[in-house]
N, C-alpha and C positions, 0 to 999 in steps of 0.2 A: 436868606436863606442860603447859610454858609454852604460853599463848594464841595461835594461830593468826590473829587477828584480822588480818587485810592490808589492812583498808580500803575504800573505794569504789575502783572500778576509775577509774585514771586514763591509764594508758599501761603497754603490756608493760614499759617500762626501768623504770618505778618499781614494779608488782607484781614482778618479778624481784629488784629490792634489797630489797623486804622479805620475798621469801622466803627471800632470802641471809640476812637478818637474824635470822628466826624461827630456819630450822635451825642456825645458830650457838648461839643460845639454848638448843636443844632439845637442841645435844652438849654445852654446859657443864653443862646439867642432868643428863647422864651418859644420856640417853634414846635418843642415836642416836650411830655412829661408821661413818659410810661415806661414799657418795658418790650424787648423783643426776645423772641426767643426763635433759633433755628435750629434744626434737627435734620438728620439725614441719615439713613439707614439705622433707625432706631436709637443713634445716639444723639445727644444734646451736644452741639458745636458750638453754641452760642446763645447766652443767655444773662443780659444785662437789663438793669432798672435805672431810670434817668428820672430824678427828682422825688416829689412827696404824694401822698396819699391824698392831701387837698390841699385848697387855697392857702392852710396857715402854715404849709411847711414847715412842719414838726415832726412826721412820722417818713421816715424814707421809704420809697420804692421796695419793693423785692419780687422775685420770683412767684412768691406766694401770695401777692397782693391781688385782691380781689375787685376786678373792674364790671361794670356794666358792659354786657357783651353789644347790646341795643340789638340790631336785626343779625348780630351773628348767633341769638336765640333760634333763630329759626330751622338751623341743623336739628338742633335738640328736640324742639317740637316735632318735628318729622320724624326723627328716629322714635319718639313716642309711639306714633301712629304704627309705624313700620312693626314695631314689637308687639302692638297690639293686635296687627294684623296677623302675623307668624302665629299666634295664640290663637287664632280663628276668633277671636272676638269682636271683630268687625271687618269689613272689606272695604276695599279702594272703591267699589261702584256703588256703596251704602248712599243713598240720597241723603242731604243737609237735614230735611226733614224726619229721615228717619233717628235720626239722634238727637235734634234739637227742634221737635213739631211747632214750637213758637214759630218759626222760619217756615214753615212747609208750603207758605205762597211762593218762595223762591223754588220753581221747577225746575227742575234738571238740573241742579248744582248737587255735584258728587263730591266725597272725600276727596279723591283723586284730583278733581279741579279745585280745589281749594288748596292741595300740596303744589299743584304746578303753576297758580297763580293763574288760571285761564277761567274763573269761575264767573268772574265780572260783577262781584260783589260791591257795592259802593263804599267809600272810604268811610268809615266811623268817626275819622278824627276831624272831618272837614265837616259831617253831620252835626256832631254832638256839640262841637264849636258855635253853634247857632244856640240850642238849648241849655249848656252848663251852666249849673249855678255856681257863683262867685264864692270860693273858697272850700268847695267840696272836692272829693275824690271819684273821678269819673270808674265807674266799676262795670265787669262784663254783663253785670245783672243789667244794669243804667244801658248799656249797649243793645241788650237784646229787647227790651221794652221800648228801646227810641226806634227800633226797626221795625218793632210790631206796631207800634203805633203811627209812625211816618210811612211806612211802607214805601222807601226810595227805591225806585226802580233798578235792575241789572243795567250794568254798563254795558252789556252785551249778550248774546246767547250765549251760554256756557259752552266752551270751548272753543269759541269763534276768534277769539285774541289773547295773547297774553298780556295781563296788567298786575304789576307788581302789589299785591293787596296784603295790608299788614290786617284787615277784616279777616281776610281769609284764617290765618293764623291765629289770631284769637280765638276764631271757630274752633279750629283744630284742637287748641288747648281744652277748650269746653267739653268738646266731644270726648277726648281722652278722659276726662274727670266722669263723665256721665258714663262711660262705657268701664272704668276702672271702680269706679264708687269712691274714688277719694279725690282729694283735691290736688289740682295739678302738681303744685309744689311738694305735697307729699308722693305724689305717684312718681314724681322724677327722683325726689331721693332717695325713695326705696329701691326702686327700678334701674336705676343708671348711678347716681353720684356716689352711694355709700357702696354699691356692689363693686365701683372701679378704685376707690379709696381716693375719691374726688373730694377730700375736706374743706375746700376753699371754693366750692360751686353748689350754689343753690338757685333758684327762684326766690326772688325778691321784689317786692314790692311796697307801696306806702301803706299797706294792708296787712303785711308780714309783722309776725310775733316778734320772729327773733331775725336780725341782720347778720351777713356775713361776718365770721370774724376778723376778717381782714380786709375788710369794707375798704373801696376807695372812694372817694366822692369827686363829682365833676364839679369844674370852675373856667371860668374864661378870664382874660386879661382885657380890662378895660384902661383905657389914656387916663392920666389923671394928672394934669400940668405937664410937667418932665418925663414923669414916670409911668411905668404900667401898673395897676394894683389891680390884684387876683380877687375875683371875687366868686362867690359859689354859684354854679348852674349845675345842678344837680337834677333830682326828681323833680318831677312838675302834676299839676293835675291829673294827666293820663296815666299816671304810674298807679293804678288801681287794676289796671288788665295785666293779663299774660299770655303768652304765645306767640305775639308778633317780636317781644321783646322779654326783659325782664328777668334773664340769666344773667347771673353773676359769676365770674370764673377767673382764674389765675392761668399764668401763661404754663405753668408747670402742670396744670391739672390738664388743660388742652391736651398738653404733649401725653400724657395718660390715657385721655380720652382717644386720640387719633392713634397709639399703640393699639388700644385694644379693638377700634373699630378695623385695624389690618391685621389683628391676630384671630377676629370672629369670637371676643369672649361673649359679648351680649348676643350676637347674632351671627348666624354662618356668614361667612364673607360673600358668600353666591346668593344670601336672602337679602343683605343690605345693598348688593351691588343693583338695586332696583333704584336706590337715592340716588347714585351717578347717571342715571339714563335720561337723557330730555324729554321733555315732557313734548307733544304732537299737538297741532290745531286739528280742528275738523276737517281742514282741508289738507291734512297730513304735512304740514310744514314744522319744523321743530322749533321750541321755543328756546333753547339754550339753559333751560331752567329744568333741575330735575327734583327731588325731594328736599328742599331745605337746602340746597345745592345750586350756584352758577357753574355752568359746565365751562371751565376753563379750556380744557382740552380732552383729548381719548381718556388718559388715563388720570385727568387732575381735576380738583372742583376748588371752588373759593366762596368767600362771603364777605361781605365788607358791612358795618353796622356806626349808623350816626345817630347819636340822641343826647339832647342837653350839651353837656361837655364832654361826652365819650365817643371818642372813634374806635373801631375796632378791625382789624383784618385777619383772615384765618384763610391761607392758602395749604393744600393736603396734596401730594402727589402720592397717590395708592399704590401705582406700579413700583416707582425708584424709592419710594419710603421716603418722601422729602414734607417738612412741615416748616411752615412760618408764621409765626405768631406775634403779630403788632397791638399793642394795646396802649390808648391816651384818654388822659383825662383832663386836657385840658384846653377843649375848643378849638381845635385846630384845623377849624373851616377858614376858607381863604380870607386872608385880609386884605388883599390888593387887587381884588376885584375881577380876577381871573379865573377862569376855570378850575386850575388846578390847584388843591390845596396843599399846604406843606405837609400833612399827612399823607398825601396821593404821592409827593415827590418822596417822601420816606418808603413805602412801601414798593414804590419804582426800584428805587436804589437798592432795597436789601435783595430783591428779587434777583439783581445783577451779583448781589455779592453771593448768595447760595447757587446761583449757576456756574460760578467760578470755582468751588471749592471742588476740590478732586481727592482730598483725604490726603496730601501729604505736608 
């Protein structure tokens, strides 16, 4: 990993030029293939792309390239629920069984538990791995049928613990479908993406009829003799579900979304403020997770995503109006055996750069 020694602070222009040079060296070292965007006070201060849309290295990435956000999709899923609650179409206190009666045997699980990852719902991927047929695409209907058939027990009494749950967010997307009467893909398109002009953003999986116009494909590097060979590492058998992932978006669209949330375009700012408040367990302790957001500090939230070849990171300071977007499609998990991946190092250094910018 090339050193990120950016030298003493001289000016924003010099700092960003050094950042660009470092990211280019990181890309050439096969540690990053993606897009970075930094915005402060509503203005884009840095937006650069390094590398290509896929392993064939033909189409260069741009700030309009549409990456699989993986778990950075969860803030979007949560936003769908907040919108429906604001329109009085559901309540955060509704039981899971009110909207998905097939699962009414999971007593005490509410919509709010699902949003806060305090439901105790079992992991669907681990369960499905035992039963899924080779060559099939696992769907939400498959998940519901499997849960109905196997009735795996809750991990704990709802509200007693925090346990990050992909299952919970798949169920939230299903609830949004049943409440709205639209597919989750269409609901998000009609309610969020189109109104905000997010033309490179959509819910997309292996069952979708139309792919994003600037779709990016995941890949990974595999050593082959004395060179690294880039091979596809894109969607897999579990990409028939939505809610826990499956939102594709670009750095520029995420910037548009950040501004819209700050300006109250979709929802009054105070109404959406519920998403930034930490969940609480039954004993009163805070979880550090709101509605689709990890609580970074009193006025800032973040989320990461990892799936197949994709890594994503989104940081938002809604008080100081700061945004950091980092999107990668080259399987930047650690290859050294250490806990910290190249992607982690990149996001850490970018946070430091963003803190240094002062407008000069």
